[in-house]
C-alpha positions in Angstrom: 69.5 242.7 -68.8 66.2 242.6 -66.9 64.9 239.1 -66.3 61.4 238.2 -64.8 59.4 235.1 -64.5 56.5 235.0 -66.9 54.2 234.0 -64.1 54.9 237.3 -62.3 54.3 239.3 -65.5 51.0 237.5 -65.9 50.0 238.4 -62.3 51.0 242.0 -63.0 48.7 242.0 -66.1 51.6 242.7 -68.5 51.0 239.4 -70.4 47.6 238.0 -71.2 47.2 234.3 -71.3 44.2 232.0 -71.6 44.0 231.1 -67.9 45.8 233.5 -65.6 45.4 231.0 -62.7 47.7 228.5 -64.4 50.6 230.7 -65.5 52.0 230.0 -69.0 50.9 226.6 -70.2 51.4 224.5 -73.3 47.9 225.5 -74.3 49.1 229.2 -74.4 52.4 228.2 -76.1 50.9 226.2 -79.0 47.9 228.4 -79.7 48.3 229.6 -83.3 51.2 227.3 -84.2 51.1 226.1 -87.8 53.2 223.1 -88.6 53.3 223.9 -92.4 55.3 227.1 -91.6 58.3 225.2 -90.3 60.7 223.6 -92.7 63.3 223.2 -90.0 65.6 226.1 -90.9 63.8 229.2 -92.1 63.9 232.0 -89.6 61.1 234.4 -88.5 58.4 232.1 -89.9 57.5 229.9 -87.0 55.1 231.4 -84.4 53.2 230.3 -81.3 51.3 232.1 -78.5 48.7 233.4 -81.0 51.4 234.9 -83.2 53.0 236.8 -80.4 56.0 234.4 -80.0 58.7 234.2 -82.7 60.0 230.6 -82.1 62.9 230.8 -84.5 64.3 234.4 -84.7 67.2 235.0 -87.1 69.9 234.4 -84.5 68.6 230.9 -83.7 69.9 227.7 -85.4 68.1 225.0 -87.3 66.0 222.2 -85.7 68.6 219.8 -84.5 66.9 217.5 -81.9 67.1 213.8 -82.7 64.0 211.7 -82.4 65.0 210.3 -78.9 65.6 213.9 -77.6 62.3 215.1 -79.0 60.4 212.1 -77.5 62.1 212.7 -74.2 60.6 216.2 -74.0 57.1 214.9 -74.4 57.8 212.1 -71.9 58.9 214.7 -69.4 55.7 216.6 -69.8 53.6 213.4 -69.6 55.3 212.5 -66.3 54.8 216.0 -65.0 58.5 216.5 -64.4 60.3 219.9 -64.8 61.3 220.7 -68.3 64.1 223.2 -67.5 63.8 226.9 -67.8 62.9 228.6 -71.2 63.8 232.2 -72.0 61.9 234.7 -74.0 62.9 238.2 -75.1 60.4 240.9 -74.6 60.4 243.0 -77.8 58.5 245.7 -76.0 55.8 245.8 -78.8 53.5 243.2 -77.3 55.5 240.3 -78.9 58.3 238.0 -77.8 61.0 235.8 -79.3 62.6 232.6 -78.1 66.1 233.3 -76.6 66.6 229.7 -75.4 64.4 226.6 -75.6 63.6 226.5 -79.3 64.2 222.8 -79.6 62.0 221.9 -76.6 59.3 224.3 -77.8 59.2 222.9 -81.3 59.1 219.3 -79.9 56.0 220.3 -78.0 54.4 222.1 -80.9 55.1 219.3 -83.3 53.6 216.7 -81.0 50.5 218.7 -80.3 50.0 219.3 -84.1 50.2 215.6 -84.7 53.6 215.3 -86.4 54.8 212.3 -84.3 53.7 209.8 -81.7 55.5 208.7 -78.5 55.3 205.8 -76.1 55.0 206.3 -72.3 54.2 204.5 -69.1 51.5 207.0 -68.6 49.4 205.5 -71.4 47.3 202.4 -70.6 49.0 200.5 -73.5 52.6 200.2 -74.7 51.7 201.5 -78.1 52.9 205.0 -79.2 50.2 207.6 -79.1 49.8 210.7 -81.1 48.1 213.7 -79.5 44.9 213.5 -81.6 44.3 210.0 -80.3 44.7 211.3 -76.8 42.1 214.0 -77.4 39.5 211.5 -78.7 40.2 208.6 -76.4 42.2 209.8 -73.4 41.2 213.4 -73.0 42.2 213.4 -69.4 45.8 212.9 -70.5 45.5 215.4 -73.3 44.1 218.0 -71.0 46.9 217.4 -68.5 49.4 218.0 -71.3 47.8 221.3 -72.4 47.6 222.5 -68.8 51.3 221.8 -68.1 53.0 224.9 -66.8 56.2 226.0 -68.4 59.0 227.6 -66.4 59.6 230.7 -68.6 61.7 233.8 -67.9 61.3 236.9 -69.9 64.4 239.0 -70.7 64.4 242.7 -71.6 67.4 244.7 -72.7 69.5 246.1 -75.6 70.4 244.0 -78.7 73.9 243.5 -77.4 72.7 242.4 -74.0 70.3 240.0 -75.7 73.0 238.4 -77.7 75.4 238.2 -74.7 72.7 236.5 -72.7 72.0 234.1 -75.6 75.6 233.0 -75.7 75.7 232.6 -71.9 72.7 230.5 -71.5 73.5 228.3 -74.5 76.2 226.3 -72.7 74.0 223.4 -71.7 71.4 221.2 -73.5 72.4 220.9 -77.2 75.5 223.2 -77.2 76.0 225.7 -79.9 79.0 225.1 -82.2 81.2 228.0 -83.3 79.3 228.8 -86.5 75.9 228.8 -84.7 77.4 231.3 -82.3 78.7 233.4 -85.1 75.3 233.4 -86.8 73.8 234.9 -83.7 76.0 238.0 -84.0 75.5 238.7 -87.8 71.8 238.5 -88.5 70.0 240.1 -91.4 69.0 239.4 -95.0 72.5 238.3 -96.0 72.7 235.6 -93.3 69.1 234.4 -94.0 70.1 234.0 -97.7 73.3 232.2 -96.8 71.5 229.8 -94.5 68.9 229.1 -97.2 71.8 228.1 -99.6 74.0 226.2 -97.2 71.9 225.2 -94.2 68.9 223.7 -95.9 68.5 220.2 -97.3 67.4 221.6 -100.6 69.8 224.6 -100.6 71.8 225.1 -103.8 75.1 224.8 -101.8 74.1 221.6 -100.1 73.0 220.0 -103.3 76.2 221.0 -105.1 78.3 219.7 -102.2 76.5 216.4 -101.8 75.4 215.4 -105.4 77.7 214.7 -108.3 76.2 216.5 -111.4 78.1 214.0 -113.6 75.9 211.1 -112.6 73.3 212.5 -110.1 74.7 210.2 -107.4 75.1 211.1 -103.7 78.9 211.8 -103.6 79.6 214.4 -100.8 82.7 216.6 -100.9 82.3 218.3 -97.5 82.7 217.0 -93.9 80.1 217.8 -91.2 76.4 218.5 -91.3 74.6 221.2 -93.2 72.0 221.2 -90.4 74.6 222.3 -87.9 75.9 225.1 -90.1 79.1 223.3 -90.9 78.6 223.5 -94.7 78.1 227.3 -94.3 81.2 227.5 -92.2 83.2 225.8 -94.9 81.9 228.1 -97.6 82.7 231.1 -95.4 86.2 229.9 -94.7 86.9 229.5 -98.4 85.4 232.9 -99.3 87.3 234.6 -96.5 90.6 233.2 -97.6 89.8 234.3 -101.2 89.3 237.8 -100.0 92.5 237.9 -98.1 91.2 237.3 -94.5 93.6 235.1 -92.5 94.0 234.0 -89.0 91.6 232.5 -86.5 89.0 235.3 -87.0 88.9 235.2 -90.8 85.3 234.0 -90.9 84.2 236.7 -88.4 85.9 239.4 -90.4 84.3 238.1 -93.6 80.8 238.0 -92.0 81.3 241.5 -90.6 82.2 242.8 -94.0 79.2 241.2 -95.8 76.5 241.0 -93.1 74.7 244.1 -94.4 74.7 242.8 -98.1 71.2 242.2 -99.5 72.1 238.6 -100.3 74.8 236.0 -100.1 75.3 235.8 -103.9 79.1 236.6 -103.7 79.5 233.7 -101.1 77.6 231.4 -103.4 79.5 232.3 -106.5 82.9 231.6 -105.1 81.7 228.3 -103.4 80.1 227.1 -106.7 83.3 228.0 -108.7 85.3 225.8 -106.3 83.1 222.7 -106.3 82.2 222.9 -110.0 85.9 223.0 -110.7 86.4 219.9 -108.5 83.5 218.0 -110.2 84.9 219.0 -113.7 88.4 217.6 -112.8 87.4 214.4 -111.0 84.5 212.9 -112.9 85.0 209.6 -111.0 84.4 209.9 -107.3 86.1 208.3 -104.4 85.0 208.8 -100.7 88.5 209.9 -99.8 87.8 213.1 -101.7 85.3 214.1 -99.0 86.6 216.7 -96.6 89.7 217.9 -98.5 90.3 221.6 -98.3 89.1 222.2 -101.9 88.9 225.9 -101.3 92.7 226.1 -100.7 93.4 223.8 -103.6 91.4 225.9 -106.0 93.0 229.1 -104.8 96.5 227.7 -105.4 95.4 226.2 -108.8 94.1 229.6 -110.1 97.4 231.2 -109.1 99.3 228.6 -111.2 100.9 226.7 -108.4 100.0 223.3 -110.0 100.7 224.1 -113.7 103.2 221.2 -113.9 101.0 218.6 -112.1 98.4 216.2 -113.4 95.6 218.3 -112.0 96.2 220.8 -114.8 95.1 218.2 -117.4 91.6 217.5 -118.7 89.2 215.3 -116.8 89.7 212.4 -119.3 93.5 212.6 -118.9 93.2 212.8 -115.1 90.9 209.7 -115.1 93.4 207.8 -117.3 96.3 208.7 -114.9 94.2 207.6 -111.9 93.7 204.2 -113.5 97.4 203.9 -114.3 98.4 204.9 -110.8 96.0 202.4 -109.2 97.3 199.6 -111.3 101.0 200.4 -110.7 102.5 197.7 -108.4 105.1 200.3 -107.2 102.4 202.4 -105.6 101.2 201.3 -102.1 99.1 204.5 -101.3 95.3 204.3 -101.1 93.1 206.5 -103.3 93.5 209.6 -101.1 97.3 209.5 -101.6 96.7 209.2 -105.4 94.4 212.2 -105.4 96.9 214.2 -103.4 99.7 213.3 -105.8 97.5 214.4 -108.8 97.0 217.8 -107.1 100.4 218.4 -105.5 102.8 216.3 -107.7 104.7 215.1 -104.6 105.7 211.4 -104.9 105.7 211.0 -101.1 101.9 210.8 -101.3 102.2 207.6 -103.4 104.1 205.7 -100.7 106.2 204.1 -103.3 107.5 200.6 -102.6 110.7 200.3 -100.6 113.5 197.8 -101.0 113.3 194.8 -98.8 116.2 194.6 -96.2 117.4 191.4 -97.9 118.0 193.2 -101.2 119.5 196.2 -99.5 122.0 194.0 -97.7 123.0 192.2 -100.9 123.7 195.5 -102.7 125.4 196.8 -99.6 127.9 193.9 -99.7 128.3 194.2 -103.5 129.3 197.9 -103.1 131.8 196.9 -100.3 130.0 199.2 -97.8 130.8 202.3 -99.9 128.6 205.0 -101.4 129.2 205.2 -105.2 128.7 209.0 -105.1 131.3 209.4 -102.4 133.7 207.2 -104.4 133.2 209.4 -107.4 134.1 212.4 -105.2 137.3 210.6 -104.1 136.0 209.5 -100.7 136.4 205.7 -100.1 134.8 205.7 -96.7 133.1 202.5 -95.6 129.7 203.0 -94.0 127.8 200.9 -91.5 124.6 199.4 -93.0 122.4 201.6 -90.8 124.2 204.7 -92.1 123.1 204.0 -95.7 119.8 204.1 -97.5 118.4 202.0 -100.3 117.8 204.1 -103.4 116.3 203.5 -106.9 119.0 204.0 -109.5 116.3 204.8 -112.0 113.5 206.7 -110.2 109.8 205.6 -110.3 108.9 208.7 -112.3 111.3 207.5 -115.1 110.0 203.9 -115.0 112.3 202.4 -112.4 111.2 199.3 -110.5 111.9 198.1 -107.0 114.2 195.2 -108.0 117.8 194.3 -107.1 119.1 195.5 -110.4 117.7 199.0 -109.8 119.0 199.3 -106.2 122.0 201.2 -104.9 123.0 202.0 -101.4 123.8 205.7 -100.7 124.9 207.6 -97.7 122.2 209.8 -96.3 123.8 213.0 -97.7 123.9 211.8 -101.3 120.5 210.1 -101.1 118.9 213.4 -100.1 120.8 215.3 -102.8 120.0 212.9 -105.6 116.3 213.4 -106.2 115.2 212.2 -109.6 118.6 212.4 -111.2 120.0 209.2 -112.6 
């Protein structure tokens, strides 16, 4: 991978800028930038340097800088401090693309185009100033901004060398997460379509994940942020598992298989099947539903794993069972435990009430320290209190309550063997 300072390339006449004496300036960078072309996530549509610089090529991530970080970039320029090195890739056709520095470049371009204002000690007042006001009233400051020289290095090499360099230099600043790094290796129409669906505020996948179609309310089902590719990562994990990919590289294997597809319709279809099924089963939302591995649940459901559980019922029946479970004094679990019970049918999720020690000791004495199941088997052994466990004679699933009349003390062996038999 060849790397040269852009100032040296300007001196050599290989790159033409507005003022060769000044190196590469913000004036050069922002020339031709159009703010209406940037929605924050679409790739290959945001340009600077008179159309010669692709600011967000397909392997780059969404705009992720917060307002304080964005403002800090402009304050650094205003104070004439170093902005850290930016890297371009020479595409060897007279154009370039941003390898590293997209967030800083866009902060600069957005400020120059009037999208936000900042406050600075450089200004004569404490009031935030947008760039147009500087041009009209403080042109000495606006000229200084436009003449600010950027430290830019230009890289030239093979596609694999470019991506290797991209991964290497993106270890500081706003670090790339795993999915952002994956995206840099599987570019193309398929990835662009997938990002449009799952990495855009108005993407169909984001809307389905965040909005309950039953009432139009904001009721998210996924953890993470769509803007940091985490919704896309979830969709990929579910689809990869559905297609039989397992292990730590399941997502990479799925992306490798599909990256040359014309679109991400297969990914969308499976994702929408999962979440539409969830919304059809749970018409009443609870925040504990957010972040459950719905892909795994749906996969098991379609294979018949939950045929005997509440989740197999209709939405109306499920809702009635939820109300009954919530009003049952024997259940101490919060809503997440109830949802898990509805899916998996395991009473442990309900955290059923346990007998108080006072009741357990009364029954222990009544039984003369013996386990009734052991006695039935001809074993009259007396157990220490700590060797026995308080058990419901009639289990909760059959209507049993946590009261003294429904308590029996069993040895650990028979308590584990008993289950719901009574």
